[in-house]
N, C-alpha and C positions, 0 to 999 in steps of 0.2 A: 491656592491654585489647585484645581481639581486633578484627580489622577488621569482622567481621560485627556485633559488638556496638556498635562505635563508629559505624558508618554505617548500620546496619540500622534500619528503621522497624518499625511494628507488624506488617508483613507480611514482614519479612526472614526468610530461612531460618534454622533453628536456634533455639536458645533463648538465645544470647548467652553460653554458658559454654564455647565451643570454645577450642582452643588458639590462641596467637598465631601469626601468620605468621612465617617466618624473618627477614624484613626488620625487622619490629617488634621481635622478640626481640633482634636484634643492636643495634638502636638503643637499647633500654632498657638493655642491658648496658653500652653505651658511656657512657650517662648516669650509671649507678651508679659506673663506674670513673673518672669525671671526664674521659674523653676526648671529643673532639668527635664528634658523631654521624656515622656513615658516610653517604656519599652513596648514595641509593637507586639500585639498578640495575634497570632495567626488564627483566623476564624476556623472553627471546627468544620471540616468538609462534610457536606451532606452525604448521608449514606446512599450508596449506589443502589439502584434498583436491582432486585434479585433476578438473575437470569438463569434459565435452565442449564444444568450441567451438560457439557458436551458428551456425546456418546463415546463409549469406550473404544469404538471402532473408528472414531474421527481421526483422519490423517494417517491411518495405518497403511492404506494402499499407497499413499504418496511416499511414506518412509520406506516401504518395501521396494518401490521402484527406485528410490534414491540409492538404496543399498546395492541393488543389482547394477545400477549405473556406476557405482564406485568400483564394483568388482570388474567392470569392463576395463579399468586401468591396469588390472593385474594379469589377466590371462594372456595379453600379448608379450609377456616377459620372455617367453621361450624364444621369441624372434630376436631378442637382444643377444641371447646366448649364441644363436645361429650366426648373427652378424659378427659377434666377437670371434667366433671360431673361423669365420671366413677371413677376417682381418689377419688372424695369426697365420693362416695358410697362404696369405697373399692373394686371396681371391677378391679382387676389387668389385667384380660384377656381383658376386654373392653378397658382399657387404652392402652395395647399393640396393639390391632387391630386398634383402631382409630388413635393412634399415628403413626403406621406403614403406614396406608393409607395416612395420611397427609404428611409424609416424601416422599413417592413415588410420590405424586402429585407435591410437591415442587421441587423435582429433575426433574420431567418432565418439569416444567415451566422453570427451569434454562437451561436445555438442549435445549429446544425449542428456547429460546431467543438467546443463543449463536449460535445455528444452523442457525437462520435467519440472523444473522450478517455475519457468514461465507459464506452463500449462496449469500448474497448481494455483498460481496467482490469478489466472484467468477464471478458473473454476470457483475461486473463493469470492468472486464479485458477481453481483447480479447484473451489472451493466459493464461490459468490457470490450475492448478491441482485441482481435487475435494478435498473437506475437508477430512482430514485423518480419521476422526471419524464421522459416520452418526448421528449427534446429534438429528436431528428432528425425525428420525425413532425411536431412543431410547426414545425420549420424548413421542412419541405415545405409545411405549410399557409400559413405566412407568405410563402413564395416564390410560391405560387399567388395569394395575396391581392395581393402587390405587382405581379406581372405583370398580374393582372386589372385593377387600378386604373390602371396605366399604359396598357394597351391600350384601356380604356374611355374614358379622357381623350383618347387618340389618335384617337378618332372611329369605332372599330369598333362594330358592333351587339352586342347582348347575347349572341347565340348564339356569335359568333366570340370574344367576350371570355371566355366560359365555356370554350370549347375551348382557347384559349391558356393560361388559368389551369390547367386540368386537365392539359394537356401539361407545363407547367412543374413542377407538383407531382409528376407521374409520373416525369419525368426526374430530379428531385431524389431520389426514393426509389430509382430504378434506380442512380443514381450513388453514393449514400451508404448505402443500405440502411435498415432500420428498427431501432429500439432493441430490446435484449434484453427479453423480456417475462416470463420465468420464472426462478425461482431454480434454480440447478444444484448438484447434490451427488452423492450415490451412491444406489444402490438400497437401499431399506429405511430411509432417513432423509429425512423430509420434514415439512412443516408446522412445528409449534412446535419440534420437535427440530432441524430444519435451521436454523431462524431462530436458535436458541440457539447452535448451532455457529458460524454466521457472525458473530454478535454477539461471541462470545468471541474469535474469531480477529481480527476488526477491532480489538477493544479491546487485544489483545496487541500488534498492530502499532503502535497508537497509543502504548503504553507504551514500546516500543523507540524510537520517534521522539522521545519526551520524554527518554529516557535519553541518546541520542546528541546531542540538541540541548543538553542541560545541559552535557555535557562539552565541546561545541564552544565554550562561553563561556570555558573556561579557557585557550585559546590554546596548549595543550600538545599538539603534534602527535603525539608518541609515545603519549600517553595516549588521544588521539582514535582513533588507529589500533587501539589495544588494545580500546577499547570497541566500535569498529566490527566487529572480529573477533568479539567476544562477541555482538553483535547478529546477525551473520551465522550464528553457531552456533544462536542462538535461532530464526532464520528457517528453518533446516533442520528444526527440530522442528515449527514451524508448517506448513511445506510438507508434512510427513509427515501432520499432522492433516488438512490440506486434502484430501490424496489419499484419506484414509479418516476422515471425521469421527467414526466410531465409536470412534477412539482418544481422543476427547475425554474419555471417562470415566477413562482411565488417565493423562491429562495434566492433571487438574484442579489438582493441587498445583503443577505447573510454571506453569500459567497464572495461578493466583490467589495464589501465594505468591512464587515465585522472580522472576517478571517484575516484580511490584509492588515487591518488595524491591530489585531491581536499579535500578528507576527512582527509588525513594525515596533510595537511597544516592547515586546520581549527582547528584540535585538538591541534597542536603545537602552533598556534597563540593564541588560547583561554587560554592555560596553561600559556604561557609567559605573556599575557595581565593581567591575574589575579595576577601574581607575581609582575609585574612592568609595568603599562601602559606607552607606549612610542608612541608619534605621528609619529615618523619616522618608527617605526615598523608597525604601522597601514597603513602608506602610502605604504610601501612595499607590504603588504598583499592586499591592494586595487589594486595595479599594477598587482599582480598575478591574481586577479579576472578578470581584463581586458583581460589578456592573455587567461584565461580559457573560458571566454565568446566567444572569437574569435574562439577557437578550437571547442567548442560545436556547434556554428553556422555553421562552415565549415562541421562538420560531418552531421548535419541535411541537408545541401544543397547537400552534396555528395550522401546521400541516395535518395533524391528526383531526382537528376540528373541521377543516375543509373536507377531509375524507368522510367524516361522519355526516356532514351536511349533504354532500353529494349522495351518500347512501340513502338518507332520509328522502331526498327528492325522488330518487329512483323507486323507492318503496311506494311513495304516494302516487307516482305515475302508474305503477303496476296496479295498485288498488283501483285507480280510476278506470283503467282498461278492463279489469275484471268486472267492475260494476256495469260498464257499458255492454259487456258480453253476457251479463246476467248470471255470472258465476257466483 
């Protein structure tokens, strides 16, 4: 029985009539001959393509903003002391005002920190939707509210209270910026088409996460590394689609068949391995990973080949136009 047929689901690639992998054939031959099954040898992973090292400044701005957002949790602490003092003095109104200001500023800090994380995830992708909730803007609003409540209770008049609150909100926006407001993609792809591309890419990433998470339960480090390499290969295809979502049409089979099949196979293997570890079962799954790696590599090359073909056509058209103009 082939690895694809044994571990594939309804969406697995192929029709289940493919040939057995070499490890599975060797194991079956050993059983027929009455010899003990051979120990499966994990194929040596292919060396990853060398990628340029990230810049020393990469991510530094995000870390700096995250640190400042963390400090936002600390500076309202003096309000707790004020609330505690009001409680000791029996000042219920002061306790409510000071406690309310502290809660508003802590909410602002939490919203700001999650807003920074959401904005960083948005910036890291070439095609992305804006965050569904403008956390940083609401963080600025709660900062203004907290400062306004604290200054009002401190005895300032309404005008100065409003000024302090507005300055606090403005400084928050200046320090942390605002949330992304628009979906980003490429020219010529917007609206429903862009939403479809983003949804499919996000779904594909979720499938890869489920695949690696399932194999992580097996506690097999070599197999985990192999599946992580497969996921990295799939991420290269997704990154290619992100750079030009128009490739989505040519990658539908990859997104809707191969990734779903890879996830289904990983979940089934992990469940079976937890119940009864079997070296032959592991060899079958490794053979399936070989097949999937080949499919992923072919999809990546097809996308690159299509781009080179389109470029060649554009160059020829340009040459013809130049000849017609006598250049």
